[in-house]
C-alpha positions in Angstrom: -5.2 3.8 6.1 -6.1 3.6 2.5 -9.2 2.3 0.7 -8.2 0.5 -2.5 -9.4 -1.8 -5.5 -7.4 -4.7 -6.4 -7.4 -7.9 -8.3 -8.0 -11.4 -7.0 -5.3 -13.4 -9.1 -7.2 -16.5 -8.5 -10.6 -15.8 -9.4 -9.8 -12.6 -11.6 -12.3 -10.7 -10.0 -11.8 -7.1 -8.6 -12.8 -6.2 -5.1 -12.7 -3.2 -2.8 -10.2 -3.6 0.1 -8.1 -1.8 2.7 -4.6 -1.1 2.7 -3.2 -0.7 6.4 0.6 -0.3 6.5 2.0 -3.2 4.5 -1.1 -5.3 4.8 -3.9 -5.6 2.1 -7.3 -6.4 3.8 -10.6 -7.5 2.1 -13.9 -5.7 2.5 -16.6 -8.4 2.3 -19.4 -5.6 0.7 -19.9 -3.8 -1.2 -18.1 -5.4 -4.4 -17.3 -2.2 -5.8 -15.7 1.2 -5.2 -18.9 3.2 -6.9 -21.1 1.1 -4.6 -19.1 1.9 -1.6 -19.1 5.8 -2.2 -22.8 5.6 -3.0 -23.4 4.5 0.8 -22.6 7.9 1.8 -20.1 9.1 4.7 -21.5 7.5 7.7 -22.3 4.0 6.2 -19.1 3.6 4.4 -17.2 4.9 7.6 -19.1 1.9 9.3 -18.0 -0.5 6.6 -14.5 0.5 6.5 -14.0 0.4 10.3 -15.8 -3.0 10.4 -13.4 -4.6 7.8 -10.2 -3.1 9.7 -11.3 -4.7 12.8 -12.1 -8.3 11.0 -8.7 -7.9 9.7 -9.3 -10.5 7.0 -6.3 -10.9 4.1 -6.8 -10.3 0.5 -5.9 -13.1 -1.6 -2.1 -13.5 -1.7 -0.7 -11.9 -5.0 -3.6 -9.7 -5.2 -2.7 -6.4 -7.4 -3.8 -3.0 -7.1 -5.9 -0.7 -9.5 -7.1 2.5 -9.8 -9.3 3.6 -7.2 -12.5 4.1 -9.2 -14.7 2.0 -11.3 -18.3 1.8 -12.3 -20.2 5.2 -12.6 -17.7 7.1 -10.6 -16.5 9.9 -12.7 -13.3 12.1 -12.7 -13.4 15.9 -13.0 -10.8 18.6 -12.5 -10.0 22.3 -11.5 -7.9 24.5 -13.4 -5.9 27.7 -12.4 -6.7 27.4 -8.7 -3.0 28.2 -7.9 -1.0 31.4 -8.7 1.7 29.4 -10.5 -1.1 27.7 -12.4 -2.3 31.0 -13.8 1.2 32.3 -14.7 2.0 28.8 -16.8 -1.3 29.2 -18.4 -0.4 32.5 -19.7 3.1 31.7 -20.5 1.8 28.8 -23.0 -1.2 30.8 -24.6 -0.5 32.2 -28.0 -3.6 34.3 -28.1 -5.7 34.4 -25.0 -3.6 34.7 -21.9 -6.2 37.2 -20.6 -8.7 33.9 -20.2 -6.5 32.5 -17.3 -5.8 35.9 -15.7 -9.6 36.3 -15.4 -10.6 33.3 -14.5 -8.2 33.1 -11.4 -10.1 35.7 -9.6 -13.3 35.0 -10.8 -16.2 33.9 -8.6 -17.0 30.9 -10.6 -14.0 28.3 -10.7 -12.8 26.6 -13.9 -14.1 22.7 -13.7 -13.8 20.5 -16.5 -14.6 16.7 -17.1 -11.5 14.7 -16.9 -12.2 11.1 -17.2 -14.4 8.1 -16.9 -13.7 5.3 -14.3 -12.1 2.6 -17.0 -9.9 5.1 -18.8 -8.1 6.0 -15.3 -4.6 4.6 -14.7 -3.6 3.3 -11.2 -0.4 3.3 -9.5 2.4 1.4 -11.5 0.0 1.5 -14.5 1.1 3.4 -17.7 0.1 7.0 -18.9 0.6 8.5 -22.2 1.1 11.7 -23.8 -0.3 12.3 -27.3 1.5 12.0 -30.5 0.2 15.3 -32.1 1.2 17.3 -29.0 5.0 18.7 -28.7 4.9 19.9 -25.0 3.3 17.7 -22.4 3.7 17.6 -18.6 2.4 15.9 -15.5 0.1 17.9 -13.3 0.3 16.7 -9.6 -2.9 17.5 -7.7 -4.8 16.7 -4.6 -8.2 15.1 -5.5 -11.1 15.0 -3.2 -13.5 11.9 -3.4 -17.3 12.7 -2.8 -20.6 10.6 -2.1 -23.6 11.3 -4.3 -24.6 14.1 -2.1 -21.4 16.0 -2.2 -19.9 15.2 1.3 -16.3 14.4 1.4 -15.4 10.9 1.7 -11.5 11.2 1.3 -8.4 12.3 -0.6 -6.1 10.8 -3.1 -3.2 11.9 -5.6 -4.2 12.7 -9.3 -2.2 13.3 -12.2 -3.9 15.3 -14.7 -1.4 14.7 -17.7 -1.9 17.8 -19.9 -0.6 18.9 -23.3 0.4 22.6 -23.0 1.0 23.1 -26.6 -2.6 22.2 -27.6 -4.0 24.0 -24.8 -1.9 26.9 -25.3 -3.1 27.3 -29.2 -6.5 27.9 -28.3 -8.5 27.4 -24.6 -11.0 25.8 -26.6 -8.6 22.7 -27.3 -8.8 22.1 -23.6 -10.8 18.7 -23.9 -8.1 17.5 -26.3 -5.1 18.6 -24.2 -6.6 16.9 -20.9 -9.0 14.2 -22.0 -7.6 11.1 -23.9 -6.8 7.6 -23.0 -3.8 7.2 -20.6 -4.4 10.9 -19.5 -5.4 10.7 -16.0 -3.9 8.6 -13.1 -5.3 8.2 -9.5 -4.0 6.5 -6.4 -2.8 4.5 -4.9 -5.8 4.6 -2.9 -8.4 6.9 -1.0 -7.2 8.1 2.4 -10.7 8.6 4.5 -11.0 12.4 5.0 -11.2 11.5 9.0 -7.5 11.1 8.7 -7.0 13.8 6.9 -7.2 16.8 9.5 -6.2 19.6 7.3 -6.0 19.3 3.4 -4.6 22.8 3.3 -1.6 21.7 4.6 0.1 18.8 2.6 3.3 18.7 1.0 3.4 17.8 -2.5 6.2 16.6 -4.4 6.9 15.7 -8.2 9.8 13.9 -9.4 10.3 12.9 -13.4 13.0 10.4 -13.9 14.7 10.1 -17.5 17.3 7.5 -17.8 17.6 6.8 -14.4 18.5 10.3 -13.5 16.2 13.2 -12.1 15.0 15.2 -15.3 13.1 17.7 -13.1 11.8 18.0 -9.9 9.4 20.5 -7.6 7.9 20.8 -4.1 4.9 22.7 -3.0 2.2 22.9 -0.5 -1.7 22.8 -0.7 -1.7 26.0 1.6 -1.4 27.9 -1.9 -4.5 26.7 -3.1 -6.6 29.8 -3.9 -9.8 28.2 -3.5 -11.5 26.3 -0.5 -11.8 22.4 -1.4 -16.0 22.5 -0.2 -16.4 25.6 -2.5 -15.1 23.4 -5.5 -17.1 20.6 -5.0 -20.1 23.0 -4.4 -19.9 24.0 -7.9 -19.5 20.7 -9.2 -22.7 19.4 -7.6 -24.8 22.5 -8.6 -26.5 21.2 -12.0 -25.4 17.5 -12.0 -25.7 14.1 -10.2 -23.2 11.3 -9.5 -24.7 8.2 -8.3 -21.5 6.7 -7.8 -19.7 9.4 -6.4 -17.2 11.6 -8.2 -13.3 12.5 -7.8 -12.7 16.1 -8.1 -9.1 17.1 -8.9 -8.1 20.7 -7.3 -5.5 21.8 -9.9 -1.7 22.2 -9.8 0.9 24.5 -8.5 4.0 22.4 -9.8 4.5 23.0 -13.8 7.7 22.4 -15.3 8.7 25.6 -17.3 8.6 25.6 -21.0 10.3 24.1 -23.0 10.1 20.7 -20.6 8.3 18.0 -22.1 7.6 14.3 -20.8 9.3 11.7 -23.3 8.7 8.2 -23.9 10.3 6.2 -21.0 10.2 8.9 -18.5 9.1 7.9 -14.8 6.8 10.3 -12.8 6.4 10.3 -9.3 3.9 12.2 -7.4 4.0 12.3 -3.5 1.4 14.1 -1.4 2.0 14.0 2.7 -0.2 11.6 4.1 -1.4 10.1 0.9 1.3 8.1 -0.4 3.1 8.1 -3.8 1.7 7.7 -7.1 4.4 6.3 -9.5 3.6 6.0 -13.3 5.8 4.8 -16.3 5.5 7.2 -19.5 4.7 6.1 -23.3 4.0 8.3 -26.4 1.3 7.7 -28.7 -2.1 5.4 -28.4 -0.2 2.4 -30.2 2.6 2.4 -27.2 -0.1 2.7 -24.8 -2.1 -0.1 -26.1 0.8 -2.3 -26.3 1.7 -1.3 -22.7 -1.9 -2.2 -21.6 -1.5 -5.7 -23.1 1.8 -6.5 -21.2 0.5 -5.4 -17.9 -2.6 -7.6 -18.1 -0.3 -10.2 -19.3 1.9 -9.8 -16.2 0.0 -8.0 -13.7 2.2 -8.5 -10.8 5.5 -6.8 -12.9 4.7 -3.2 -12.0 5.3 -1.2 -8.9 2.0 -2.6 -7.6 0.8 -4.4 -10.6 -1.8 -1.9 -11.5 -3.9 -2.0 -14.8 -3.6 0.5 -17.5 -7.1 1.1 -17.2 -9.6 1.0 -14.2 -10.5 -2.7 -14.8 
């Protein structure tokens, strides 16, 4: 079961729903994902189980959206896997020791990734920066928390990154990580009570180019260097999240240099029990805005009809 957002094709409104097998069910209230997360774990579970028992179908032709909205923020962690540390060392021109030290430090690396409206859903379009020369997807297990930091569920995150920009200087991290088209989530949120062990999930990344596999890799969350609850605790130490938050826990699948995403590539990230997040790639802001306009005009045309922004 996945908690999802969808757009009603008849009324044009967005709503919260459940995807159970091949069926999309409506959740009567609340109307937004951020309001649902704000309920807290116990109340959210009651709402979800009631909607599942009722089994009211969503309107025919509804299209899935990114599973975040409103005030929900997306944050991310870095250098939480050994291979991620090695990749950062590889790309860094003058500051490799920074990544070596943070891997074993008491305090993890956390950074702001995206507001909800910037997030791409399954079937939507991600982008690489036009001023970057080496760009990669970063497939990650993401944890979804309520305002108190309780873990609500899990989803898939693509922390799209410019290796060339971050490699020039660690202080360029925001430009390498935070831009329109740089974050994808989905296809939905699997409740925490349906994920018995988040430290034993297989992860697969596949990048297709011209109908061929340009790069692929597999790994497992068993290699995660830090515990999920530890990462969440640092997120909650000095901030509040009225609409809950999504925290992406870091990657351990990094295509080696000089591999770089290209315009027209298709990225697919699968995590065991969470589904598959598939997104086509464009280069540059103008191409992304053109793709967004096309997807809004034809919301049922992609894998799920997801919009380029959270909507």
